[in-house]
BATORMI-516988 format. One line per field, with one value per residue: chain; x, y, z of N, C-alpha, C, O in turn; residue in one letter. Coordinates in nm, 2 decimals, decimal comma, always signed. Layout:
N
kette <- [A|...]
neast <- [X|...]
nnorth <- [Y|...]
nup <- [Z|...]
caeast <- [X|...]
canorth <- [Y|...]
caup <- [Z|...]
ceast <- [X|...]
cnorth <- [Y|...]
cup <- [Z|...]
oeast <- [X|...]
onorth <- [Y|...]
oup <- [Z|...]
rest <- [A|...]
This chain:
198
kette <- [A|A|A|A|A|A|A|A|A|A|A|A|A|A|A|A|A|A|A|A|A|A|A|A|A|A|A|A|A|A|A|A|A|A|A|A|A|A|A|A|A|A|A|A|A|A|A|A|A|A|A|A|A|A|A|A|A|A|A|A|A|A|A|A|A|A|A|A|A|A|A|A|A|A|A|A|A|A|A|A|A|A|A|A|A|A|A|A|A|A|A|A|A|A|A|A|A|A|A|A|A|A|A|A|A|A|A|A|A|A|A|A|A|A|A|A|A|A|A|A|A|A|A|A|A|A|A|A|A|A|A|A|A|A|A|A|A|A|A|A|A|A|A|A|A|A|A|A|A|A|A|A|A|A|A|A|A|A|A|A|A|A|A|A|A|A|A|A|A|A|A|A|A|A|A|A|A|A|A|A|A|A|A|A|A|A|A|A|A|A|A|A|A|A|A|A|A|A]
neast <- [+4,67|+4,78|+4,66|+4,67|+4,44|+4,48|+4,37|+4,46|+4,42|+4,49|+4,56|+4,60|+4,46|+4,53|+4,50|+4,23|+4,14|+3,99|+3,90|+3,88|+3,80|+3,58|+3,38|+3,06|+2,95|+2,73|+2,55|+2,70|+2,99|+3,30|+3,52|+3,38|+3,30|+3,53|+3,57|+3,34|+3,39|+3,62|+3,50|+3,37|+3,56|+3,79|+3,99|+4,27|+4,32|+4,17|+4,25|+4,24|+4,41|+4,42|+4,40|+4,19|+3,91|+3,64|+3,66|+3,76|+3,54|+3,35|+3,46|+3,40|+3,17|+3,23|+3,42|+3,69|+4,03|+4,14|+4,38|+4,55|+4,70|+4,94|+5,11|+5,06|+5,16|+5,40|+5,38|+5,26|+5,40|+5,42|+5,16|+5,15|+5,35|+5,25|+5,03|+5,14|+5,28|+5,07|+4,98|+5,16|+5,20|+5,14|+5,13|+5,11|+5,06|+4,81|+4,75|+4,52|+4,38|+4,16|+4,01|+3,89|+3,61|+3,50|+3,62|+3,62|+3,51|+3,57|+3,81|+3,99|+3,99|+4,10|+4,36|+4,44|+4,42|+4,63|+4,84|+4,84|+4,93|+5,18|+5,35|+5,57|+5,59|+5,51|+5,20|+5,03|+4,77|+4,67|+4,54|+4,44|+4,70|+4,81|+4,95|+4,81|+4,63|+4,47|+4,77|+4,95|+5,17|+5,42|+5,53|+5,79|+5,90|+5,88|+6,07|+6,19|+5,96|+5,92|+6,13|+6,08|+6,04|+5,87|+5,63|+5,59|+5,49|+5,46|+5,57|+5,84|+5,95|+5,83|+5,95|+6,22|+6,20|+6,11|+6,13|+6,01|+5,74|+5,40|+5,15|+4,81|+4,57|+4,31|+4,01|+3,80|+3,87|+3,78|+3,76|+4,00|+4,05|+4,14|+4,02|+4,10|+4,03|+3,74|+3,63|+3,72|+3,55|+3,29|+3,34|+3,39|+3,13|+3,00|+3,11|+3,33|+3,59|+3,94|+4,23|+4,48|+4,50|+4,57]
nnorth <- [+16,88|+16,62|+16,31|+15,99|+15,74|+15,40|+15,10|+14,77|+14,52|+14,29|+14,03|+13,67|+13,50|+13,25|+13,07|+13,07|+12,96|+13,06|+13,38|+13,58|+13,84|+13,88|+13,73|+13,68|+13,88|+13,94|+14,02|+14,17|+14,21|+14,12|+14,31|+14,54|+14,66|+14,78|+14,97|+15,13|+15,22|+15,39|+15,59|+15,74|+15,90|+16,17|+16,17|+16,28|+16,16|+15,87|+15,54|+15,23|+14,93|+14,67|+14,34|+14,23|+14,20|+14,21|+14,35|+14,59|+14,67|+14,70|+14,92|+15,13|+15,23|+15,40|+15,68|+15,64|+15,62|+15,39|+15,14|+14,91|+14,62|+14,44|+14,25|+14,07|+13,83|+13,89|+13,97|+14,16|+14,40|+14,51|+14,61|+14,80|+14,98|+15,07|+15,21|+15,42|+15,55|+15,64|+15,86|+16,09|+16,33|+16,32|+16,36|+16,16|+15,80|+15,57|+15,24|+14,99|+14,67|+14,45|+14,27|+14,32|+14,35|+14,45|+14,68|+15,01|+15,35|+15,54|+15,43|+15,46|+15,74|+15,82|+15,73|+15,89|+16,14|+16,11|+16,11|+16,36|+16,51|+16,40|+16,41|+16,29|+16,03|+15,67|+15,53|+15,28|+15,05|+14,88|+14,59|+14,47|+14,27|+14,26|+14,38|+14,55|+14,62|+14,91|+15,07|+15,37|+15,56|+15,81|+16,03|+16,05|+15,80|+15,71|+15,64|+15,41|+15,24|+15,21|+15,06|+14,81|+14,46|+14,16|+13,98|+14,11|+14,36|+14,66|+14,58|+14,53|+14,79|+14,90|+14,74|+14,82|+15,08|+15,10|+15,26|+15,49|+15,44|+15,50|+15,38|+15,31|+15,22|+14,99|+14,90|+14,72|+14,43|+14,28|+14,44|+14,43|+14,19|+13,99|+13,81|+13,51|+13,25|+13,05|+12,95|+13,14|+13,36|+13,25|+13,19|+13,44|+13,55|+13,39|+13,46|+13,32|+13,34|+13,28|+13,42|+13,31|+13,09|+13,16]
nup <- [+14,33|+14,12|+14,09|+13,96|+13,89|+13,85|+13,70|+13,71|+13,49|+13,35|+13,41|+13,42|+13,58|+13,69|+13,91|+13,94|+13,70|+13,50|+13,36|+13,62|+13,66|+13,51|+13,63|+13,78|+14,05|+14,28|+14,08|+13,91|+13,69|+13,83|+13,81|+13,76|+14,00|+14,09|+13,88|+13,92|+14,17|+14,14|+13,99|+14,17|+14,29|+14,30|+14,08|+13,89|+13,64|+13,51|+13,45|+13,28|+13,23|+13,02|+12,88|+12,77|+12,56|+12,65|+12,89|+12,79|+12,64|+12,84|+12,99|+12,84|+12,93|+13,13|+13,25|+13,15|+13,05|+12,82|+12,80|+12,60|+12,68|+12,52|+12,59|+12,81|+12,91|+13,01|+13,27|+13,56|+13,58|+13,32|+13,27|+13,47|+13,40|+13,15|+13,24|+13,39|+13,18|+13,04|+13,18|+13,22|+13,36|+13,62|+13,98|+14,15|+14,16|+14,17|+14,22|+14,14|+14,19|+14,00|+14,14|+14,39|+14,52|+14,75|+14,84|+14,97|+14,92|+15,12|+15,23|+15,02|+14,99|+15,24|+15,21|+15,00|+15,13|+15,31|+15,14|+15,02|+15,24|+15,26|+15,01|+14,90|+14,95|+14,99|+15,00|+15,18|+15,23|+15,53|+15,63|+15,91|+16,01|+15,76|+15,47|+15,18|+14,88|+14,74|+14,62|+14,66|+14,49|+14,51|+14,25|+14,27|+14,27|+14,02|+13,82|+13,93|+13,94|+13,67|+13,60|+13,69|+13,64|+13,52|+13,73|+13,97|+14,02|+14,20|+14,44|+14,48|+14,47|+14,70|+14,90|+14,87|+14,95|+15,21|+15,44|+15,36|+15,35|+15,43|+15,63|+15,61|+15,83|+15,81|+15,94|+15,87|+15,75|+15,54|+15,32|+15,20|+15,09|+14,82|+14,54|+14,45|+14,40|+14,33|+14,57|+14,75|+14,71|+14,78|+15,04|+15,15|+15,12|+15,30|+15,53|+15,62|+15,54|+15,53|+15,54|+15,59|+15,44|+15,19]
caeast <- [+4,76|+4,73|+4,67|+4,61|+4,40|+4,51|+4,32|+4,54|+4,32|+4,54|+4,61|+4,55|+4,37|+4,57|+4,45|+4,09|+4,11|+3,92|+3,92|+3,80|+3,75|+3,45|+3,29|+2,95|+2,95|+2,62|+2,49|+2,79|+3,12|+3,38|+3,60|+3,29|+3,30|+3,65|+3,54|+3,24|+3,45|+3,70|+3,41|+3,33|+3,68|+3,83|+4,13|+4,31|+4,29|+4,13|+4,30|+4,24|+4,50|+4,37|+4,43|+4,06|+3,81|+3,52|+3,68|+3,77|+3,40|+3,29|+3,52|+3,34|+3,05|+3,28|+3,51|+3,83|+4,13|+4,16|+4,51|+4,55|+4,82|+4,96|+5,21|+5,02|+5,23|+5,53|+5,36|+5,19|+5,48|+5,39|+5,04|+5,19|+5,43|+5,16|+4,94|+5,23|+5,31|+4,95|+4,95|+5,30|+5,21|+5,08|+5,21|+5,11|+5,00|+4,74|+4,72|+4,41|+4,35|+4,02|+3,94|+3,86|+3,48|+3,45|+3,69|+3,53|+3,55|+3,63|+3,95|+4,07|+4,00|+4,19|+4,49|+4,47|+4,45|+4,77|+4,94|+4,84|+5,01|+5,31|+5,35|+5,69|+5,59|+5,43|+5,08|+4,99|+4,67|+4,70|+4,42|+4,49|+4,85|+4,84|+4,95|+4,74|+4,60|+4,55|+4,89|+4,96|+5,32|+5,46|+5,60|+5,94|+5,94|+5,84|+6,18|+6,20|+5,85|+5,94|+6,24|+6,04|+6,00|+5,80|+5,49|+5,58|+5,43|+5,53|+5,61|+5,98|+5,98|+5,79|+6,05|+6,34|+6,18|+6,02|+6,14|+5,93|+5,61|+5,31|+5,04|+4,67|+4,50|+4,17|+3,95|+3,73|+3,97|+3,71|+3,78|+4,14|+4,06|+4,13|+3,95|+4,19|+3,96|+3,59|+3,60|+3,74|+3,43|+3,19|+3,38|+3,36|+2,99|+2,95|+3,19|+3,43|+3,72|+4,06|+4,34|+4,60|+4,50|+4,60]
canorth <- [+16,77|+16,53|+16,17|+15,91|+15,61|+15,30|+14,97|+14,67|+14,42|+14,21|+13,90|+13,54|+13,43|+13,10|+12,99|+13,06|+12,87|+13,15|+13,53|+13,61|+13,97|+13,88|+13,65|+13,76|+13,90|+14,03|+14,07|+14,25|+14,16|+14,16|+14,43|+14,65|+14,72|+14,87|+15,08|+15,21|+15,29|+15,50|+15,69|+15,82|+15,96|+16,28|+16,15|+16,36|+16,07|+15,73|+15,46|+15,09|+14,86|+14,54|+14,26|+14,16|+14,27|+14,23|+14,46|+14,71|+14,72|+14,75|+15,04|+15,24|+15,28|+15,48|+15,79|+15,59|+15,60|+15,24|+15,11|+14,77|+14,55|+14,34|+14,16|+14,03|+13,72|+13,93|+14,00|+14,28|+14,51|+14,57|+14,69|+14,91|+15,08|+15,13|+15,30|+15,53|+15,62|+15,71|+15,97|+16,14|+16,46|+16,29|+16,37|+16,03|+15,69|+15,48|+15,12|+14,91|+14,54|+14,45|+14,16|+14,36|+14,41|+14,51|+14,80|+15,12|+15,49|+15,60|+15,38|+15,52|+15,88|+15,83|+15,71|+16,01|+16,24|+16,10|+16,14|+16,51|+16,55|+16,34|+16,39|+16,22|+15,89|+15,56|+15,50|+15,14|+15,01|+14,77|+14,52|+14,39|+14,26|+14,23|+14,49|+14,51|+14,71|+14,97|+15,14|+15,51|+15,59|+15,94|+16,03|+16,03|+15,66|+15,67|+15,57|+15,28|+15,16|+15,19|+14,96|+14,68|+14,36|+14,04|+13,98|+14,15|+14,49|+14,76|+14,53|+14,55|+14,93|+14,92|+14,68|+14,90|+15,21|+15,07|+15,37|+15,60|+15,40|+15,54|+15,29|+15,35|+15,10|+14,97|+14,82|+14,62|+14,35|+14,23|+14,53|+14,40|+14,05|+13,97|+13,69|+13,43|+13,12|+13,05|+12,93|+13,26|+13,44|+13,19|+13,20|+13,58|+13,57|+13,32|+13,51|+13,22|+13,36|+13,27|+13,47|+13,23|+12,98|+13,21]
caup <- [+14,31|+14,02|+14,12|+13,85|+13,94|+13,74|+13,73|+13,64|+13,46|+13,24|+13,46|+13,36|+13,68|+13,68|+14,02|+13,92|+13,59|+13,40|+13,39|+13,74|+13,66|+13,44|+13,70|+13,84|+14,19|+14,32|+13,96|+13,82|+13,67|+13,95|+13,78|+13,75|+14,13|+14,09|+13,79|+13,98|+14,29|+14,09|+13,94|+14,29|+14,35|+14,22|+14,02|+13,77|+13,53|+13,54|+13,34|+13,29|+13,14|+13,01|+12,76|+12,74|+12,48|+12,73|+12,98|+12,71|+12,61|+12,97|+13,03|+12,76|+13,00|+13,23|+13,20|+13,16|+12,94|+12,82|+12,74|+12,57|+12,71|+12,42|+12,64|+12,94|+12,96|+13,07|+13,41|+13,60|+13,56|+13,19|+13,29|+13,56|+13,32|+13,05|+13,31|+13,42|+13,06|+12,99|+13,27|+13,25|+13,44|+13,76|+14,10|+14,22|+14,08|+14,26|+14,14|+14,19|+14,13|+13,97|+14,21|+14,53|+14,51|+14,88|+14,88|+14,99|+14,88|+15,24|+15,25|+14,92|+15,02|+15,35|+15,15|+14,92|+15,23|+15,36|+15,03|+15,01|+15,35|+15,24|+14,87|+14,85|+15,02|+14,93|+15,09|+15,17|+15,33|+15,62|+15,67|+16,02|+16,00|+15,62|+15,37|+15,06|+14,77|+14,64|+14,67|+14,60|+14,48|+14,46|+14,12|+14,30|+14,25|+13,88|+13,75|+13,99|+13,89|+13,52|+13,58|+13,74|+13,54|+13,57|+13,78|+14,11|+14,03|+14,28|+14,57|+14,49|+14,50|+14,84|+14,98|+14,86|+15,01|+15,33|+15,53|+15,31|+15,34|+15,53|+15,64|+15,65|+15,89|+15,77|+16,04|+15,80|+15,67|+15,42|+15,21|+15,14|+15,04|+14,68|+14,50|+14,36|+14,37|+14,35|+14,71|+14,82|+14,70|+14,86|+15,18|+15,19|+15,13|+15,42|+15,65|+15,68|+15,46|+15,61|+15,46|+15,61|+15,34|+15,06]
ceast <- [+4,70|+4,76|+4,60|+4,57|+4,41|+4,46|+4,40|+4,45|+4,36|+4,58|+4,54|+4,46|+4,40|+4,51|+4,30|+4,05|+4,04|+3,94|+3,82|+3,74|+3,61|+3,34|+3,18|+2,96|+2,83|+2,55|+2,57|+2,92|+3,21|+3,46|+3,51|+3,28|+3,42|+3,62|+3,45|+3,30|+3,53|+3,62|+3,37|+3,44|+3,74|+3,97|+4,15|+4,29|+4,26|+4,17|+4,28|+4,33|+4,46|+4,41|+4,30|+3,96|+3,69|+3,54|+3,70|+3,63|+3,33|+3,34|+3,46|+3,22|+3,10|+3,38|+3,65|+3,91|+4,16|+4,29|+4,51|+4,69|+4,84|+5,06|+5,18|+5,10|+5,36|+5,50|+5,30|+5,27|+5,45|+5,27|+5,07|+5,26|+5,34|+5,07|+5,02|+5,25|+5,19|+4,91|+5,09|+5,31|+5,16|+5,18|+5,21|+5,03|+4,94|+4,69|+4,62|+4,41|+4,20|+3,94|+3,92|+3,72|+3,43|+3,53|+3,60|+3,59|+3,63|+3,78|+4,04|+4,09|+4,10|+4,34|+4,53|+4,50|+4,59|+4,87|+4,95|+4,92|+5,15|+5,34|+5,48|+5,70|+5,51|+5,32|+5,03|+4,88|+4,71|+4,58|+4,46|+4,64|+4,90|+4,84|+4,87|+4,73|+4,48|+4,68|+4,91|+5,11|+5,33|+5,53|+5,75|+5,99|+5,91|+5,95|+6,20|+6,09|+5,87|+6,05|+6,20|+6,01|+5,93|+5,67|+5,49|+5,52|+5,52|+5,59|+5,76|+6,02|+5,94|+5,90|+6,18|+6,33|+6,09|+6,02|+6,06|+5,78|+5,52|+5,19|+4,91|+4,60|+4,35|+4,11|+3,87|+3,82|+3,91|+3,74|+3,91|+4,15|+4,05|+4,08|+4,04|+4,12|+3,81|+3,55|+3,62|+3,61|+3,31|+3,22|+3,36|+3,22|+2,93|+3,01|+3,28|+3,56|+3,83|+4,18|+4,47|+4,61|+4,54|+4,74]
cnorth <- [+16,67|+16,39|+16,09|+15,77|+15,51|+15,16|+14,87|+14,55|+14,34|+14,07|+13,78|+13,46|+13,28|+13,02|+12,97|+12,96|+12,94|+13,29|+13,57|+13,75|+13,98|+13,79|+13,73|+13,76|+13,99|+14,09|+14,16|+14,17|+14,21|+14,29|+14,55|+14,73|+14,82|+14,99|+15,18|+15,29|+15,41|+15,62|+15,79|+15,91|+16,06|+16,26|+16,24|+16,29|+15,93|+15,64|+15,31|+15,02|+14,72|+14,47|+14,19|+14,25|+14,30|+14,34|+14,59|+14,76|+14,77|+14,89|+15,16|+15,30|+15,39|+15,58|+15,74|+15,60|+15,46|+15,22|+14,96|+14,72|+14,43|+14,24|+14,12|+13,91|+13,76|+13,98|+14,14|+14,41|+14,59|+14,66|+14,82|+15,02|+15,15|+15,23|+15,43|+15,62|+15,69|+15,83|+16,03|+16,26|+16,44|+16,32|+16,24|+15,93|+15,59|+15,36|+15,03|+14,78|+14,54|+14,34|+14,19|+14,43|+14,47|+14,63|+14,92|+15,26|+15,55|+15,56|+15,45|+15,67|+15,91|+15,82|+15,84|+16,13|+16,24|+16,14|+16,29|+16,57|+16,51|+16,31|+16,32|+16,07|+15,79|+15,53|+15,36|+15,12|+14,89|+14,71|+14,42|+14,39|+14,25|+14,36|+14,45|+14,62|+14,79|+15,03|+15,27|+15,54|+15,74|+15,93|+16,03|+15,89|+15,61|+15,59|+15,43|+15,19|+15,12|+15,08|+14,82|+14,59|+14,24|+14,07|+14,03|+14,29|+14,58|+14,71|+14,55|+14,69|+14,96|+14,86|+14,77|+15,04|+15,20|+15,18|+15,49|+15,56|+15,45|+15,44|+15,35|+15,22|+15,10|+14,86|+14,70|+14,54|+14,30|+14,31|+14,49|+14,27|+14,05|+13,83|+13,61|+13,30|+13,14|+13,04|+13,05|+13,35|+13,38|+13,20|+13,34|+13,60|+13,50|+13,37|+13,41|+13,23|+13,35|+13,30|+13,39|+13,11|+13,03|+13,17]
cup <- [+14,22|+14,05|+14,01|+13,91|+13,82|+13,78|+13,64|+13,62|+13,34|+13,28|+13,40|+13,46|+13,68|+13,79|+14,00|+13,80|+13,47|+13,44|+13,50|+13,73|+13,59|+13,51|+13,77|+13,99|+14,22|+14,19|+13,87|+13,80|+13,79|+13,93|+13,78|+13,89|+14,14|+14,00|+13,85|+14,10|+14,24|+14,04|+14,05|+14,35|+14,25|+14,17|+13,91|+13,64|+13,58|+13,42|+13,38|+13,19|+13,14|+12,88|+12,71|+12,67|+12,57|+12,83|+12,91|+12,68|+12,73|+13,01|+12,95|+12,83|+13,10|+13,17|+13,22|+13,03|+12,93|+12,74|+12,72|+12,60|+12,61|+12,47|+12,78|+13,00|+13,02|+13,22|+13,43|+13,58|+13,43|+13,21|+13,37|+13,48|+13,21|+13,12|+13,34|+13,29|+13,00|+13,08|+13,32|+13,34|+13,58|+13,87|+14,18|+14,13|+14,18|+14,19|+14,21|+14,11|+14,10|+14,04|+14,36|+14,53|+14,64|+14,92|+14,88|+14,96|+15,00|+15,26|+15,15|+14,95|+15,14|+15,30|+15,07|+15,02|+15,28|+15,26|+15,01|+15,12|+15,34|+15,10|+14,81|+14,90|+14,94|+15,04|+15,07|+15,27|+15,41|+15,67|+15,78|+16,02|+15,86|+15,54|+15,25|+14,96|+14,80|+14,70|+14,59|+14,61|+14,44|+14,33|+14,15|+14,27|+14,10|+13,81|+13,80|+13,94|+13,74|+13,50|+13,63|+13,63|+13,60|+13,63|+13,92|+14,12|+14,11|+14,41|+14,59|+14,53|+14,65|+14,93|+14,99|+14,93|+15,14|+15,43|+15,48|+15,29|+15,46|+15,52|+15,68|+15,70|+15,85|+15,86|+15,97|+15,71|+15,54|+15,30|+15,13|+15,08|+14,89|+14,65|+14,40|+14,32|+14,39|+14,50|+14,79|+14,82|+14,79|+15,01|+15,24|+15,21|+15,26|+15,55|+15,71|+15,61|+15,56|+15,52|+15,48|+15,51|+15,20|+15,02]
oeast <- [+4,58|+4,88|+4,48|+4,65|+4,35|+4,50|+4,41|+4,41|+4,29|+4,63|+4,43|+4,40|+4,31|+4,47|+4,24|+3,95|+4,02|+3,98|+3,70|+3,63|+3,54|+3,23|+3,21|+2,99|+2,84|+2,50|+2,52|+2,95|+3,20|+3,46|+3,56|+3,26|+3,40|+3,66|+3,47|+3,27|+3,52|+3,66|+3,34|+3,42|+3,74|+4,07|+4,06|+4,24|+4,31|+4,13|+4,29|+4,32|+4,45|+4,45|+4,31|+3,94|+3,63|+3,45|+3,66|+3,61|+3,26|+3,26|+3,47|+3,18|+3,01|+3,41|+3,73|+3,85|+4,22|+4,31|+4,48|+4,79|+4,77|+5,09|+5,26|+5,11|+5,43|+5,60|+5,28|+5,21|+5,46|+5,27|+5,02|+5,22|+5,36|+5,04|+4,97|+5,24|+5,20|+4,82|+5,12|+5,41|+5,15|+5,30|+5,30|+4,94|+5,01|+4,61|+4,63|+4,44|+4,12|+3,83|+3,93|+3,71|+3,33|+3,50|+3,51|+3,71|+3,73|+3,86|+4,15|+4,20|+4,17|+4,42|+4,65|+4,59|+4,65|+4,97|+5,06|+4,99|+5,25|+5,34|+5,49|+5,80|+5,46|+5,35|+4,99|+4,90|+4,78|+4,51|+4,50|+4,70|+5,02|+4,74|+4,87|+4,82|+4,40|+4,68|+4,89|+5,17|+5,27|+5,59|+5,82|+6,11|+5,91|+5,92|+6,22|+6,11|+5,83|+6,06|+6,28|+5,95|+5,93|+5,60|+5,39|+5,50|+5,64|+5,64|+5,81|+6,11|+6,01|+5,94|+6,24|+6,43|+6,01|+5,92|+6,05|+5,70|+5,57|+5,13|+4,91|+4,57|+4,28|+4,15|+3,88|+3,84|+3,98|+3,74|+3,92|+4,25|+3,95|+4,10|+4,04|+4,16|+3,77|+3,46|+3,56|+3,58|+3,25|+3,12|+3,32|+3,18|+2,84|+2,96|+3,32|+3,64|+3,83|+4,22|+4,56|+4,71|+4,54|+4,79]
onorth <- [+16,63|+16,34|+16,11|+15,70|+15,53|+15,11|+14,88|+14,48|+14,32|+13,99|+13,79|+13,37|+13,20|+12,91|+12,87|+12,89|+12,88|+13,32|+13,59|+13,77|+14,08|+13,79|+13,84|+13,66|+14,11|+14,20|+14,21|+14,08|+14,32|+14,38|+14,66|+14,85|+14,93|+15,10|+15,30|+15,40|+15,52|+15,73|+15,91|+15,97|+16,04|+16,33|+16,28|+16,34|+15,89|+15,67|+15,27|+15,06|+14,65|+14,53|+14,11|+14,36|+14,41|+14,42|+14,70|+14,88|+14,87|+14,97|+15,27|+15,41|+15,46|+15,57|+15,81|+15,59|+15,41|+15,26|+14,88|+14,77|+14,33|+14,14|+14,12|+13,90|+13,68|+14,04|+14,22|+14,51|+14,71|+14,77|+14,92|+15,14|+15,26|+15,34|+15,54|+15,74|+15,80|+15,91|+16,03|+16,28|+16,54|+16,30|+16,21|+15,96|+15,53|+15,37|+15,00|+14,77|+14,61|+14,31|+14,10|+14,55|+14,54|+14,69|+14,93|+15,27|+15,62|+15,64|+15,50|+15,72|+16,01|+15,89|+15,88|+16,21|+16,34|+16,19|+16,34|+16,67|+16,57|+16,19|+16,30|+16,01|+15,82|+15,50|+15,33|+15,15|+14,80|+14,78|+14,31|+14,49|+14,22|+14,43|+14,33|+14,70|+14,75|+15,05|+15,27|+15,56|+15,79|+15,82|+16,00|+15,88|+15,49|+15,49|+15,34|+15,07|+15,01|+15,03|+14,72|+14,63|+14,23|+14,16|+14,00|+14,33|+14,59|+14,79|+14,58|+14,71|+15,03|+14,93|+14,78|+15,10|+15,29|+15,20|+15,59|+15,63|+15,45|+15,42|+15,44|+15,13|+15,20|+14,75|+14,58|+14,58|+14,27|+14,26|+14,51|+14,24|+14,11|+13,74|+13,65|+13,24|+13,22|+13,10|+13,07|+13,40|+13,45|+13,22|+13,36|+13,67|+13,55|+13,34|+13,43|+13,13|+13,42|+13,22|+13,39|+13,05|+12,95|+13,20]
oup <- [+14,23|+14,05|+13,98|+13,98|+13,71|+13,89|+13,52|+13,71|+13,24|+13,20|+13,34|+13,41|+13,68|+13,76|+14,05|+13,81|+13,37|+13,55|+13,48|+13,80|+13,61|+13,47|+13,81|+14,06|+14,19|+14,20|+13,77|+13,87|+13,84|+14,01|+13,80|+13,89|+14,19|+14,04|+13,84|+14,12|+14,30|+14,05|+14,02|+14,45|+14,13|+14,22|+13,84|+13,54|+13,68|+13,31|+13,49|+13,07|+13,24|+12,78|+12,61|+12,71|+12,56|+12,85|+12,96|+12,68|+12,72|+13,05|+13,00|+12,80|+13,16|+13,05|+13,29|+12,92|+13,03|+12,63|+12,81|+12,54|+12,62|+12,40|+12,87|+13,12|+13,09|+13,28|+13,34|+13,56|+13,42|+13,16|+13,34|+13,50|+13,19|+13,06|+13,33|+13,29|+12,94|+13,04|+13,43|+13,40|+13,66|+13,85|+14,26|+14,05|+14,26|+14,10|+14,33|+13,99|+14,16|+14,01|+14,44|+14,55|+14,64|+15,03|+14,79|+14,97|+14,98|+15,29|+15,18|+14,93|+15,14|+15,35|+15,08|+14,99|+15,30|+15,29|+14,99|+15,10|+15,39|+15,06|+14,69|+14,89|+14,83|+15,15|+14,96|+15,39|+15,35|+15,75|+15,76|+16,02|+15,83|+15,53|+15,21|+14,95|+14,88|+14,82|+14,47|+14,72|+14,35|+14,30|+14,05|+14,25|+14,07|+13,75|+13,72|+13,91|+13,70|+13,39|+13,62|+13,53|+13,73|+13,60|+13,99|+14,24|+14,09|+14,48|+14,70|+14,61|+14,72|+15,03|+15,09|+14,96|+15,16|+15,50|+15,55|+15,23|+15,58|+15,41|+15,77|+15,63|+15,87|+15,87|+16,02|+15,59|+15,45|+15,19|+15,01|+15,03|+14,83|+14,73|+14,28|+14,21|+14,47|+14,54|+14,90|+14,93|+14,86|+15,09|+15,35|+15,31|+15,32|+15,66|+15,82|+15,61|+15,66|+15,44|+15,39|+15,49|+15,11|+14,91]
rest <- [M|K|I|C|G|I|V|L|A|S|G|F|S|R|R|M|G|F|N|K|L|L|M|P|V|G|G|K|M|M|V|Q|Y|T|L|E|L|L|E|K|I|D|F|Y|E|K|I|I|V|T|A|Y|K|E|I|E|E|L|S|K|Q|Y|R|Y|K|T|I|I|N|K|Q|P|D|E|G|Q|S|V|S|M|K|L|G|I|E|A|C|P|E|A|D|G|Y|M|F|F|N|G|D|M|P|Y|L|E|V|D|T|V|N|K|M|I|E|Q|F|R|L|N|P|T|K|I|I|V|P|R|Y|G|Q|R|N|G|S|P|V|L|F|S|E|C|Y|K|A|E|L|M|N|V|T|G|D|I|G|G|R|F|V|I|R|N|N|H|H|H|V|I|Y|V|D|V|K|N|K|R|Q|G|Y|D|I|D|R|E|E|D|L|S|A|L|E|R|G|T|Y|D|E|S|N|K]
């Protein structure tokens, strides 16, 4: 089964005030954790879609197909569609954000296992009561994903096909936290992160 891992790395990080994917976390750029994670997983193709020269240069250290997003101001949907177009023969598309440094290989592999058992479904991780990323879409939803516009990414497709969603529960909620503000990172490191403040 051909599953394409796609890292979406073109956002403006407006709440952070600077490109959060380049900020240091434990001695690495934040996005580097996601790149290294995908290296440990047997994807048919690994793709990163970015608008940033620094991330383009970083991706050369890894076995990634790098796609340049020339329209990042049009929202996450552009990056999503560029990733799909770069991997037309895939059976599934798994979309990753670059701001989840605590995501673990085991969680991703559990999602892939569920997809192999249910190849026409959408696989979504659930961190406590909160749905999160990454999300794995069957190619059955390719046309719908390609019709999405703006900054909502695949959430619209998930809502429209909620009866075809399979959830994978993740006990360690820390894996699902995305970093939108500097205080999010410091709170995570202290163990005082409160997702209700997001």
